[in-house]
All heavy atoms as an XYZ file, in Angstrom:
655
protein
N      23.864    -14.576     22.516
C      24.013    -13.685     21.373
C      25.262    -12.825     21.603
O      25.498    -12.326     22.683
C      22.760    -12.821     21.237
C      22.771    -11.950     20.012
S      21.291    -10.912     19.835
C      20.172    -12.072     19.108
N      26.018    -12.648     20.560
C      27.247    -11.863     20.684
C      26.929    -10.379     20.787
O      25.803     -9.941     20.553
C      28.142    -12.126     19.469
O      27.542    -11.590     18.310
N      27.949     -9.608     21.138
C      27.771     -8.157     21.250
C      27.391     -7.530     19.922
O      26.574     -6.610     19.878
C      29.046     -7.507     21.788
C      29.236     -7.775     23.266
O      28.290     -8.120     23.958
N      30.454     -7.624     23.732
N      27.990     -8.020     18.845
C      27.697     -7.450     17.530
C      26.261     -7.773     17.129
O      25.543     -6.918     16.601
C      28.701     -7.969     16.477
C      30.101     -7.469     16.808
C      28.292     -7.538     15.080
C      31.184     -8.025     15.929
N      25.829     -9.004     17.394
C      24.457     -9.375     17.059
C      23.438     -8.580     17.856
O      22.425     -8.122     17.315
N      23.706     -8.416     19.149
C      22.806     -7.631     19.991
C      22.772     -6.172     19.549
O      21.700     -5.559     19.457
C      23.244     -7.728     21.452
C      22.413     -6.933     22.453
C      20.983     -7.454     22.476
C      23.045     -6.992     23.824
N      23.941     -5.634     19.246
C      24.013     -4.240     18.803
C      23.269     -4.055     17.487
O      22.504     -3.093     17.329
C      25.476     -3.808     18.646
C      25.626     -2.410     18.149
C      25.346     -1.334     18.966
C      26.029     -2.168     16.842
C      25.473     -0.041     18.501
C      26.158     -0.885     16.377
C      25.879      0.187     17.208
N      23.454     -4.965     16.546
C      22.774     -4.857     15.251
C      21.261     -4.947     15.420
O      20.511     -4.220     14.766
C      23.246     -5.954     14.305
O      24.611     -5.791     14.029
N      20.814     -5.823     16.307
C      19.383     -5.949     16.564
C      18.816     -4.677     17.166
O      17.741     -4.201     16.757
C      19.116     -7.137     17.508
O      19.671     -8.318     16.919
C      17.644     -7.327     17.748
N      19.516     -4.102     18.130
C      19.045     -2.866     18.755
C      19.020     -1.701     17.769
O      18.077     -0.911     17.763
C      19.908     -2.523     19.965
C      19.731     -3.417     21.180
C      20.735     -3.046     22.267
C      18.322     -3.323     21.705
N      20.056     -1.599     16.950
C      20.105     -0.507     15.970
C      18.978     -0.659     14.959
O      18.318      0.322     14.589
C      21.485     -0.471     15.271
C      21.456      0.426     14.062
C      22.550     -0.001     16.241
N      18.714     -1.880     14.522
C      17.629     -2.113     13.571
C      16.276     -1.783     14.196
O      15.425     -1.152     13.558
C      17.648     -3.574     13.092
O      18.928     -3.862     12.537
C      16.582     -3.823     12.058
N      16.082     -2.186     15.452
C      14.818     -1.881     16.131
C      14.633     -0.375     16.290
O      13.530      0.153     16.091
C      14.777     -2.568     17.486
N      15.682      0.325     16.641
C      15.584      1.784     16.789
C      15.339      2.458     15.444
O      14.617      3.462     15.364
C      16.861      2.340     17.424
C      17.022      1.996     18.875
S      15.677      2.678     19.839
C      15.193      1.272     20.770
N      15.929      1.917     14.370
C      15.704      2.488     13.040
C      14.245      2.326     12.623
O      13.627      3.254     12.094
C      16.627      1.833     12.022
N      13.680      1.160     12.890
C      12.270      0.930     12.558
C      11.375      1.861     13.377
O      10.414      2.444     12.857
C      11.903     -0.548     12.788
C      10.406     -0.768     12.722
C      12.626     -1.432     11.782
N      11.681      2.022     14.646
C      10.915      2.925     15.503
C      11.030      4.369     15.020
O      10.035      5.108     14.978
C      11.395      2.809     16.948
C      10.660      3.639     17.974
C       9.219      3.168     18.101
C      11.368      3.561     19.311
N      12.235      4.777     14.624
C      12.433      6.148     14.149
C      11.664      6.406     12.855
O      11.074      7.482     12.692
C      13.922      6.411     13.937
N      11.663      5.436     11.959
C      10.901      5.615     10.715
C       9.407      5.694     11.027
O       8.690      6.535     10.483
C      11.201      4.480      9.721
C      12.619      4.614      9.178
C      10.213      4.486      8.566
C      13.058      3.476      8.292
N       8.954      4.826     11.914
C       7.542      4.844     12.278
C       7.112      6.159     12.889
O       6.069      6.722     12.539
N       7.917      6.673     13.815
C       7.591      7.953     14.434
C       7.801      9.119     13.472
O       7.106     10.132     13.546
C       8.439      8.161     15.691
C       8.124      7.244     16.860
C       9.127      7.478     17.993
C       6.716      7.446     17.344
N       8.762      8.966     12.575
C       9.073     10.055     11.649
C       8.036     10.268     10.567
O       7.984     11.342      9.978
N       7.211      9.285     10.291
C       6.187      9.465      9.269
C       4.833      9.845      9.857
O       3.917     10.166      9.115
C       6.046      8.216      8.367
C       7.318      7.946      7.617
C       5.617      7.012      9.157
N       4.718      9.814     11.180
C       3.445     10.196     11.809
C       3.166     11.683     11.576
O       2.058     12.059     11.184
C       3.457      9.867     13.316
C       2.294     10.512     14.033
C       3.429      8.372     13.514
N       4.153     12.521     11.792
C       3.971     13.970     11.607
C       3.592     14.343     10.188
O       2.580     15.035      9.973
N       4.378     13.909      9.191
C       3.980     14.214      7.818
C       2.633     13.612      7.424
O       1.872     14.221      6.682
C       5.109     13.616      6.972
C       6.284     13.643      7.867
C       5.746     13.379      9.239
N       2.322     12.433      7.954
C       1.018     11.837      7.644
C      -0.135     12.663      8.179
O      -1.133     12.895      7.494
N      -0.004     13.124      9.422
C      -1.027     13.998      9.991
C      -1.098     15.328      9.240
O      -2.181     15.856      8.994
C      -0.747     14.239     11.471
C      -0.944     13.044     12.397
C      -0.464     13.385     13.799
C      -2.390     12.623     12.410
N       0.060     15.853      8.886
C       0.085     17.117      8.138
C      -0.595     17.000      6.787
O      -1.331     17.905      6.372
N      -0.372     15.881      6.108
C      -1.030     15.679      4.811
C      -2.539     15.566      4.972
O      -3.294     16.124      4.176
C      -0.491     14.419      4.139
C       0.864     14.564      3.551
S       1.335     13.017      2.784
C       2.588     13.596      1.677
N      -2.953     14.848      5.985
C      -4.391     14.716      6.211
C      -5.054     16.049      6.497
O      -6.135     16.350      5.972
N      -4.420     16.854      7.313
C      -4.969     18.174      7.636
C      -4.989     19.065      6.396
O      -5.973     19.777      6.137
C      -4.165     18.825      8.777
C      -4.400     18.054     10.084
C      -4.528     20.294      8.952
C      -3.469     18.460     11.207
N      -3.907     19.029      5.613
C      -3.838     19.868      4.412
C      -4.917     19.479      3.403
O      -5.571     20.353      2.810
C      -2.456     19.750      3.777
N      -5.122     18.193      3.215
C      -6.146     17.748      2.269
C      -7.532     18.121      2.765
O      -8.390     18.564      1.988
C      -6.008     16.237      2.012
C      -4.715     15.965      1.246
C      -7.198     15.692      1.246
C      -4.354     14.511      1.126
N      -7.772     17.970      4.069
C      -9.073     18.333      4.618
C      -9.351     19.825      4.425
O     -10.469     20.214      4.035
C      -9.128     17.962      6.098
N      -8.360     20.658      4.680
C      -8.553     22.105      4.522
C      -8.749     22.476      3.048
O      -9.522     23.386      2.722
C      -7.357     22.869      5.094
C      -7.215     22.725      6.591
C      -8.392     23.301      7.320
C      -8.196     23.170      8.812
N      -9.312     23.705      9.564
N      -8.033     21.777      2.154
C      -8.211     22.058      0.729
C      -9.611     21.668      0.269
O     -10.230     22.393     -0.525
C      -7.169     21.301     -0.079
N     -10.136     20.554      0.781
C     -11.495     20.165      0.419
C     -12.521     21.160      0.962
O     -13.515     21.460      0.295
C     -11.784     18.755      0.929
C     -11.058     17.634      0.189
C     -11.320     16.298      0.862
C     -11.473     17.595     -1.277
N     -12.281     21.678      2.158
C     -13.174     22.703      2.703
C     -13.137     23.964      1.838
O     -14.178     24.575      1.555
C     -12.765     23.060      4.129
C     -13.090     22.016      5.152
C     -12.594     22.397      6.541
O     -12.265     23.582      6.766
O     -12.546     21.498      7.395
N     -11.943     24.344      1.414
C     -11.813     25.536      0.575
C     -12.497     25.325     -0.779
O     -13.134     26.242     -1.305
C     -10.340     25.874      0.375
N     -12.368     24.118     -1.330
C     -13.033     23.829     -2.609
C     -14.548     23.829     -2.461
O     -15.266     24.223     -3.385
C     -12.564     22.482     -3.151
C     -11.172     22.459     -3.770
C     -10.749     21.036     -4.087
C     -11.134     23.312     -5.015
N     -15.033     23.388     -1.306
C     -16.478     23.394     -1.090
C     -17.009     24.820     -0.983
O     -18.129     25.104     -1.426
C     -16.820     22.615      0.174
N     -16.215     25.714     -0.421
C     -16.650     27.108     -0.275
C     -16.542     27.889     -1.582
O     -17.399     28.708     -1.892
C     -15.805     27.802      0.792
C     -16.159     27.402      2.177
C     -15.494     28.336      3.189
N     -15.516     27.702      4.481
C     -14.445     27.292      5.143
N     -13.255     27.470      4.639
N     -14.575     26.716      6.313
N     -15.417     27.672     -2.289
C     -15.164     28.438     -3.513
C     -14.714     27.509     -4.639
O     -13.522     27.399     -4.945
C     -14.084     29.484     -3.261
C     -14.490     30.518     -2.246
C     -13.385     31.510     -1.984
O     -12.214     31.215     -2.145
N     -13.769     32.708     -1.564
N     -15.635     26.840     -5.284
C     -15.252     25.888     -6.337
C     -14.597     26.558     -7.547
O     -13.870     25.903     -8.299
C     -16.571     25.218     -6.727
C     -17.647     25.924     -6.020
C     -17.052     26.846     -5.029
N     -14.810     27.845     -7.713
C     -14.204     28.528     -8.870
C     -12.690     28.676     -8.724
O     -12.000     28.950     -9.705
C     -14.857     29.909     -9.086
C     -14.611     30.919     -7.986
C     -15.595     30.819     -6.831
O     -16.470     29.939     -6.851
O     -15.470     31.629     -5.910
N     -12.161     28.508     -7.534
C     -10.712     28.612     -7.311
C     -10.029     27.234     -7.305
O      -8.962     27.076     -6.717
C     -10.429     29.325     -5.987
C     -10.839     30.781     -5.911
C     -10.572     31.342     -4.524
C     -10.106     31.592     -6.958
N     -10.626     26.287     -7.986
C     -10.125     24.909     -7.949
C      -8.673     24.797     -8.406
O      -7.859     24.146     -7.753
C     -11.010     24.021     -8.817
C     -10.514     22.596     -8.897
C     -11.317     21.780     -9.886
O     -12.250     22.307    -10.510
O     -10.987     20.598    -10.025
N      -8.317     25.420     -9.506
C      -6.950     25.299    -10.032
C      -5.918     25.892     -9.077
O      -4.865     25.308     -8.838
C      -6.851     25.952    -11.408
C      -7.577     25.188    -12.470
C      -7.381     25.800    -13.826
C      -8.160     24.991    -14.840
N      -7.922     25.411    -16.203
N      -6.222     27.029     -8.532
C      -5.297     27.679     -7.604
C      -5.139     26.865     -6.322
O      -4.017     26.657     -5.843
C      -5.799     29.087     -7.280
O      -4.956     29.692     -6.332
N      -6.241     26.404     -5.776
C      -6.185     25.621     -4.541
C      -5.438     24.317     -4.772
O      -4.602     23.915     -3.956
C      -7.606     25.364     -4.001
C      -8.239     26.678     -3.535
C      -7.590     24.342     -2.873
C      -9.710     26.578     -3.206
N      -5.707     23.668     -5.889
C      -5.039     22.404     -6.199
C      -3.538     22.602     -6.361
O      -2.738     21.788     -5.873
C      -5.644     21.785     -7.475
O      -7.043     21.604     -7.284
C      -4.999     20.447     -7.777
N      -3.157     23.672     -7.036
C      -1.733     23.946     -7.236
C      -1.023     24.136     -5.902
O       0.018     23.520     -5.638
C      -1.550     25.174     -8.124
C      -0.085     25.506     -8.365
C       0.101     26.696     -9.278
N      -0.605     27.863     -8.757
C      -1.440     28.610     -9.477
N      -1.686     28.324    -10.736
N      -2.030     29.658     -8.938
N      -1.594     24.960     -5.027
C      -0.966     25.197     -3.724
C      -1.001     23.953     -2.845
O      -0.085     23.706     -2.062
C      -1.620     26.376     -3.017
C      -1.207     27.674     -3.626
C      -1.971     28.505     -4.381
C       0.083     28.269     -3.553
N      -1.230     29.586     -4.783
C       0.045     29.469     -4.285
C       1.281     27.912     -2.951
C       1.132     30.311     -4.420
C       2.370     28.755     -3.081
C       2.299     29.927     -3.811
N      -2.050     23.143     -2.974
C      -2.132     21.899     -2.221
C      -1.014     20.949     -2.636
O      -0.345     20.359     -1.778
C      -3.491     21.232     -2.421
C      -3.636     19.837     -1.809
C      -3.576     19.914     -0.295
C      -4.914     19.186     -2.273
N      -0.797     20.804     -3.915
C       0.252     19.894     -4.389
C       1.642     20.369     -3.976
O       2.503     19.554     -3.617
C       0.160     19.722     -5.903
C      -1.076     18.958     -6.380
C      -1.114     18.910     -7.897
C      -1.133     17.576     -5.788
N       1.875     21.669     -4.007
C       3.165     22.198     -3.547
C       3.340     21.915     -2.057
O       4.403     21.473     -1.610
C       3.269     23.710     -3.853
C       3.377     23.934     -5.357
C       4.470     24.325     -3.136
C       3.255     25.386     -5.774
N       2.300     22.149     -1.282
C       2.368     21.888      0.153
C       2.571     20.412      0.459
O       3.355     20.049      1.345
N       1.878     19.540     -0.260
C       2.043     18.103     -0.042
C       3.451     17.639     -0.400
O       4.010     16.760      0.266
C       1.006     17.314     -0.841
C      -0.441     17.419     -0.364
C      -1.368     16.651     -1.287
C      -0.584     16.940      1.056
N       4.037     18.227     -1.422
C       5.415     17.876     -1.776
C       6.381     18.289     -0.670
O       7.318     17.542     -0.337
C       5.802     18.536     -3.093
N       6.151     19.461     -0.087
C       6.997     19.902      1.022
C       6.843     18.986      2.235
O       7.823     18.638      2.890
C       6.648     21.336      1.422
C       6.906     22.346      0.370
S       8.655     22.475      0.057
C       8.685     23.798     -1.080
N       5.612     18.588      2.534
C       5.368     17.710      3.670
C       5.996     16.340      3.420
O       6.605     15.744      4.313
C       3.857     17.587      3.946
C       3.290     18.928      4.396
C       3.577     16.522      4.994
C       1.774     18.968      4.450
N       5.866     15.837      2.215
C       6.429     14.524      1.883
C       7.946     14.524      1.989
O       8.552     13.514      2.333
C       5.999     14.123      0.470
C       6.400     12.735      0.069
C       5.710     11.652      0.870
O       4.602     11.889      1.366
O       6.301     10.564      1.003
N       8.560     15.674      1.715
C      10.023     15.734      1.820
C      10.484     15.490      3.256
O      11.576     14.961      3.476
C      10.542     17.076      1.307
O      10.163     18.119      2.179
N       9.670     15.838      4.243
C      10.027     15.560      5.638
C      10.158     14.065      5.885
O      11.088     13.611      6.557
C       8.993     16.156      6.587
C       8.886     17.669      6.623
C       7.721     18.079      7.498
C      10.172     18.272      7.124
N       9.242     13.289      5.356
C       9.308     11.835      5.518
C      10.521     11.262      4.798
O      11.168     10.326      5.287
C       8.029     11.190      5.009
N      10.861     11.831      3.665
C      12.043     11.356      2.925
C      13.308     11.697      3.697
O      14.242     10.888      3.760
C      12.052     11.949      1.503
C      10.869     11.375      0.715
C      13.362     11.656      0.793
C      10.624     12.044     -0.613
N      13.368     12.875      4.314
C      14.526     13.230      5.137
C      14.683     12.256      6.301
O      15.793     11.854      6.635
C      14.412     14.650      5.675
C      14.496     15.735      4.635
C      13.817     16.928      4.799
C      15.249     15.569      3.488
C      13.889     17.923      3.856
C      15.309     16.560      2.537
C      14.636     17.740      2.726
O      14.700     18.723      1.793
N      13.584     11.883      6.933
C      13.640     10.911      8.030
C      14.219      9.595      7.527
O      15.096      9.001      8.160
C      12.242     10.692      8.646
C      12.228      9.489      9.567
C      11.799     11.921      9.397
N      13.746      9.138      6.386
C      14.241      7.880      5.826
C      15.738      7.953      5.545
O      16.487      7.034      5.885
C      13.482      7.539      4.547
C      13.976      6.309      3.801
C      13.742      5.055      4.630
C      13.319      6.202      2.449
N      16.196      9.031      4.957
C      17.611      9.173      4.624
C      18.470      9.193      5.886
O      19.502      8.515      5.963
C      17.843     10.445      3.767
C      19.314     10.769      3.640
C      17.217     10.277      2.403
N      18.059      9.944      6.875
C      18.847     10.025      8.111
C      18.892      8.680      8.817
O      19.942      8.251      9.311
C      18.284     11.134      9.027
C      18.574     12.498      8.407
C      18.879     11.039     10.419
C      17.892     13.646      9.088
N      17.765      7.982      8.859
C      17.745      6.663      9.502
C      18.631      5.682      8.749
O      19.358      4.892      9.357
C      16.298      6.149      9.630
C      16.262      4.678      9.987
C      15.559      6.950     10.667
N      18.617      5.724      7.439
C      19.482      4.824      6.667
C      20.957      5.140      6.889
O      21.785      4.230      6.966
C      19.126      4.893      5.180
C      17.810      4.227      4.802
C      17.512      4.438      3.327
C      17.823      2.752      5.134
N      21.285      6.420      7.002
C      22.675      6.791      7.282
C      23.094      6.257      8.639
O      24.168      5.665      8.796
C      22.851      8.325      7.203
C      22.753      8.799      5.764
C      24.189      8.745      7.812
C      22.687     10.303      5.611
N      22.251      6.435      9.644
C      22.572      5.939     10.982
C      22.637      4.420     10.989
O      23.505      3.826     11.638
C      21.531      6.462     12.007
C      21.674      5.761     13.337
C      21.677      7.954     12.171
N      21.746      3.789     10.276
C      21.676      2.326     10.272
C      22.908      1.698      9.642
O      23.447      0.720     10.156
C      20.414      1.874      9.533
C      20.087      0.398      9.540
C      19.847     -0.072     10.961
C      18.865      0.132      8.690
N      23.376      2.254      8.546
C      24.472      1.630      7.815
C      25.843      2.235      8.089
O      26.844      1.727      7.610
C      24.187      1.661      6.314
C      23.052      0.767      5.940
C      21.867      1.291      5.463
C      23.160     -0.596      6.092
C      20.814      0.472      5.127
C      22.107     -1.432      5.761
C      20.941     -0.892      5.275
N      25.907      3.303      8.866
C      27.208      3.904      9.154
C      27.291      4.249     10.632
O      27.440      5.398     11.011
C      27.414      5.149      8.293
C      28.757      5.785      8.435
C      29.867      4.822      8.015
N      31.154      5.424      8.236
C      32.041      5.002      9.107
N      31.792      3.952      9.855
N      33.202      5.591      9.248
N      27.184      3.252     11.455
C      27.251      3.466     12.888
C      28.703      3.378     13.363
O      29.368      2.380     13.124
C      26.403      2.420     13.606
O      26.535      2.586     14.986
N      29.221      4.387     14.037
C      30.604      4.338     14.512
C      30.809      3.256     15.569
O      31.885      2.707     15.702
C      30.866      5.723     15.079
C      29.566      6.395     15.172
C      28.608      5.667     14.311
N      29.770      2.922     16.317
C      29.890      1.901     17.338
C      30.126      0.524     16.728
O      30.795     -0.319     17.325
C      28.608      1.892     18.189
C      28.668      0.979     19.345
S      29.860      1.570     20.541
C      29.628      0.403     21.828
N      29.606      0.289     15.543
C      29.797     -1.007     14.879
C      31.266     -1.236     14.565
O      31.767     -2.346     14.718
C      28.938     -1.073     13.614
C      28.855     -2.427     12.923
C      28.301     -3.476     13.888
C      28.007     -2.345     11.693
N      31.987     -0.210     14.152
C      33.415     -0.337     13.898
C      34.161     -0.661     15.181
O      35.096     -1.460     15.190
C      33.962      0.938     13.263
C      33.544      1.161     11.838
C      34.132      2.433     11.275
O      35.058      3.007     11.892
O      33.659      2.851     10.213
N      33.754     -0.050     16.269
C      34.402     -0.322     17.556
C      34.185     -1.775     17.994
O      35.106     -2.418     18.486
C      33.839      0.638     18.611
C      34.323      0.358     20.008
C      35.617      0.707     20.394
C      33.512     -0.274     20.936
C      36.070      0.441     21.680
C      33.955     -0.543     22.212
C      35.241     -0.193     22.582
O      35.694     -0.456     23.843
N      32.980     -2.282     17.796
C      32.693     -3.647     18.211
C      33.373     -4.692     17.328
O      33.660     -5.800     17.789
C      31.177     -3.890     18.205
C      30.392     -3.198     19.308
C      28.910     -3.397     19.101
C      30.808     -3.717     20.672
N      33.635     -4.374     16.083
C      34.250     -5.352     15.191
C      35.762     -5.468     15.376
O      36.369     -6.400     14.886
C      33.953     -5.008     13.717
O      34.381     -3.673     13.446
C      32.475     -5.153     13.437
N      36.377     -4.525     16.113
C      37.816     -4.580     16.324
C      38.184     -5.570     17.396
O      37.532     -5.851     18.313
C      38.356     -3.200     16.683
C      38.334     -2.282     15.506
C      38.935     -0.954     15.879
C      38.863     -0.026     14.672
N      39.387      1.261     14.938
């Protein structure tokens, strides 16, 4: 395998690993947030609208972390300075 092929394979493997690790945190955060919101709804069902509103805002913030991971990994994957060096 050539240097470029090996480098591309390694970069792709690291990108997949980074995406996998990068979504674990937001996934756990979403699970915890939903569990706490359900506990709050069980205690005070009259506050359903308020709890739901804050839950959705929080979930949107947590989801943005996973999107940031995806964007950064795509930037690294498709714009690697080492790839230019190897192609010369």
